[in-house]
Legacy VTK file of the C-alpha trace (Angstrom):
# vtk DataFile Version 3.0
C-alpha trace
ASCII
DATASET POLYDATA
POINTS 92 float
-26.121 25.289 -13.973
-24.660 26.460 -17.224
-23.029 24.160 -19.725
-19.496 25.282 -18.859
-19.922 24.266 -15.207
-21.448 20.953 -16.234
-18.487 20.324 -18.579
-15.965 21.240 -15.853
-17.658 18.855 -13.417
-17.604 16.085 -16.014
-13.881 16.673 -16.581
-13.198 16.510 -12.847
-15.171 13.272 -12.509
-13.332 11.757 -15.465
-9.974 12.671 -13.926
-10.971 11.110 -10.612
-12.220 8.007 -12.366
-8.950 7.718 -14.282
-6.950 8.215 -11.098
-9.035 5.612 -9.288
-8.536 3.144 -12.140
-4.773 3.630 -11.899
-4.884 3.027 -8.132
-6.960 -0.112 -8.588
-4.538 -1.392 -11.237
-1.582 -0.824 -8.905
-3.339 -2.563 -6.020
-4.298 -5.448 -8.306
-0.655 -5.875 -9.322
0.440 -6.018 -5.678
-2.340 -8.491 -4.878
-1.358 -10.613 -7.855
2.294 -10.601 -6.803
1.350 -11.479 -3.223
-0.847 -14.336 -4.407
1.909 -15.624 -6.660
4.473 -15.521 -3.844
2.123 -17.272 -1.428
1.227 -19.898 -4.010
4.913 -20.575 -4.698
5.670 -20.974 -1.008
2.498 -22.569 0.388
0.643 -24.034 -2.582
-3.066 -23.617 -1.910
-2.663 -23.314 1.864
-3.437 -19.584 2.242
-6.505 -17.374 2.245
-7.585 -13.953 1.025
-6.504 -12.338 4.290
-2.978 -13.649 3.760
-2.908 -12.141 0.264
-4.143 -8.792 1.563
-1.635 -8.782 4.411
1.320 -9.675 2.185
0.265 -7.128 -0.453
0.136 -4.486 2.277
3.639 -5.452 3.444
4.922 -5.283 -0.135
3.438 -1.806 -0.598
4.900 -0.593 2.711
8.296 -2.016 1.770
8.280 -0.329 -1.642
7.339 2.993 -0.022
10.189 2.649 2.489
12.668 1.769 -0.272
11.514 4.724 -2.350
11.880 7.111 0.591
15.358 5.760 1.329
16.366 6.216 -2.301
15.146 9.816 -2.208
17.205 10.480 0.935
20.304 8.960 -0.642
19.802 11.115 -3.726
19.493 14.207 -1.520
22.685 13.285 0.345
24.551 12.702 -2.909
23.407 16.067 -4.223
24.375 17.822 -0.981
27.762 16.101 -1.000
28.346 17.136 -4.607
27.498 20.753 -3.812
29.814 20.756 -0.792
32.620 19.106 -2.770
32.333 21.711 -5.536
32.350 24.505 -2.965
35.429 23.000 -1.336
37.216 22.654 -4.695
36.325 26.242 -5.588
37.614 27.418 -2.219
40.872 25.501 -2.627
41.362 26.664 -6.213
40.099 30.216 -5.599
LINES 1 93
92 0 1 2 3 4 5 6 7 8 9 10 11 12 13 14 15 16 17 18 19 20 21 22 23 24 25 26 27 28 29 30 31 32 33 34 35 36 37 38 39 40 41 42 43 44 45 46 47 48 49 50 51 52 53 54 55 56 57 58 59 60 61 62 63 64 65 66 67 68 69 70 71 72 73 74 75 76 77 78 79 80 81 82 83 84 85 86 87 88 89 90 91
């Protein structure tokens, strides 16, 4: 292998490592939030499975909210385009 290929492979590995670190940080934040919520509600009466399950629910909820926000933004944009077309038609 020549040095350029070795360098390219190192760059790809570094990018994957960075991406994986970001994913782990995000998951750790969800786990921390889940643990905090469980601790507030149940004190010490929960286990690691409960934390994992709640963190998973929190992630799923955030994904659903994000998707809903994207749909609303698309509808607003479509409505704006149709309103402008209607105004142009009326004024034209």
